[in-house]
C-alpha positions as CSV (number, residue, x, y, z in Angstrom):
1,X,-16.7,-7.4,13.2
2,X,-13.3,-6.6,14.7
3,X,-11.0,-4.7,12.3
4,X,-7.5,-3.2,12.6
5,X,-5.5,-0.3,11.2
6,X,-2.1,1.2,12.1
7,X,-1.9,3.5,15.1
8,X,0.2,6.2,13.4
9,X,1.3,7.2,10.0
10,X,4.6,5.9,8.9
11,X,6.8,6.6,5.9
12,X,9.8,5.1,4.1
13,X,12.0,6.3,1.3
14,X,14.7,4.8,-0.8
15,X,15.8,3.7,-4.2
16,X,13.4,1.3,-6.1
17,X,14.6,-2.3,-6.4
18,X,13.7,-2.7,-10.1
19,X,13.9,0.9,-11.3
20,X,16.7,2.5,-9.4
21,X,14.4,5.5,-9.0
22,X,14.2,7.3,-5.6
23,X,10.7,7.1,-4.1
24,X,8.7,7.6,-0.9
25,X,5.7,5.8,0.5
26,X,3.5,6.8,3.4
27,X,1.2,4.5,5.3
28,X,-1.9,6.2,6.8
29,X,-4.5,4.8,9.2
30,X,-7.9,4.3,7.5
31,X,-11.4,4.0,9.0
32,X,-13.3,0.7,9.3
33,X,-14.5,-0.9,6.1
34,X,-12.0,1.1,4.0
35,X,-9.8,-1.9,3.1
36,X,-6.3,-1.6,1.7
37,X,-6.3,1.4,-0.7
38,X,-3.3,2.8,-2.6
39,X,-3.5,6.5,-3.4
40,X,-1.5,8.0,-6.2
41,X,-0.9,11.6,-5.0
42,X,0.7,12.4,-8.4
43,X,-2.8,11.8,-9.9
44,X,-5.0,13.8,-7.5
45,X,-5.1,11.0,-4.9
46,X,-6.5,8.5,-7.4
47,X,-7.5,5.4,-5.4
48,X,-6.6,1.8,-6.4
49,X,-8.2,-0.7,-4.1
50,X,-6.1,-3.8,-3.4
51,X,-8.9,-6.2,-4.6
52,X,-8.8,-9.1,-7.0
53,X,-10.6,-7.3,-9.8
54,X,-7.8,-4.6,-9.9
55,X,-5.0,-7.1,-10.4
56,X,-3.4,-6.4,-13.8
57,X,-0.5,-8.9,-13.9
58,X,1.5,-11.1,-11.6
59,X,4.6,-12.0,-13.7
60,X,7.6,-11.4,-11.3
61,X,5.6,-8.6,-9.5
62,X,2.0,-8.0,-8.6
63,X,0.6,-5.0,-10.4
64,X,-2.8,-3.3,-9.7
65,X,-4.6,-1.2,-12.3
66,X,-7.8,0.8,-12.3
67,X,-9.1,2.9,-15.2
68,X,-5.6,2.6,-16.9
69,X,-3.7,3.8,-13.8
70,X,-1.0,1.3,-12.9
71,X,0.8,0.5,-9.6
72,X,3.5,-2.1,-9.7
73,X,5.5,-4.1,-7.2
74,X,2.8,-4.2,-4.5
75,X,3.3,-7.8,-3.3
76,X,5.9,-7.2,-0.5
77,X,3.9,-4.4,1.1
78,X,0.6,-6.3,0.8
79,X,2.2,-9.4,2.3
80,X,3.5,-7.4,5.3
81,X,0.1,-5.7,5.8
82,X,-1.7,-9.1,5.6
83,X,0.9,-10.7,8.0
84,X,0.2,-7.9,10.5
85,X,-3.5,-8.5,10.3
86,X,-4.2,-4.9,9.1
87,X,-7.6,-4.6,7.5
88,X,-7.8,-0.9,6.7
89,X,-4.9,1.3,5.5
90,X,-4.1,4.0,3.0
91,X,-0.9,3.6,1.1
92,X,0.2,6.9,-0.4
93,X,2.5,6.8,-3.4
94,X,3.7,9.4,-5.9
95,X,4.6,7.0,-8.8
96,X,4.0,3.7,-10.4
97,X,6.3,1.6,-8.3
98,X,5.8,0.8,-4.6
99,X,8.9,0.6,-2.5
100,X,9.3,-3.0,-1.3
101,X,11.2,-1.9,1.8
102,X,8.2,0.0,3.2
103,X,6.6,-3.3,4.4
104,X,8.9,-3.1,7.4
105,X,7.2,0.1,8.5
106,X,3.7,-1.5,8.4
107,X,5.0,-4.2,10.7
108,X,6.7,-1.6,13.0
109,X,3.5,0.5,13.4
110,X,1.4,-0.5,16.3
111,X,-2.1,-1.9,15.4
112,X,-5.2,-0.2,16.8
113,X,-8.6,-1.9,16.8
114,X,-11.4,-0.1,15.1
115,X,-15.0,0.0,16.6
């Protein structure tokens, strides 16, 4: 099966749309069959897979939760990743909210096929 990831790491920073809190996000290439995985570096790289069973709520924003660890406002970034046909990627965050602006960086990163 043909799978893709990004060719290089990319990062974005800015003020959160809903919180007004400064944040940074980093997109990192991932190996085949990894899927889309958020990592909370503030919680020892705790991984939250972007899978249906981890959806916590979808009222005005899509939130993912695993073992009580929450990640909110994931929908813009997930839409950009999906639109680019990216199958495998690590999304590194330091806090609860994902920066919606970071989706542009996923689109700007060249895609590389995985064996």
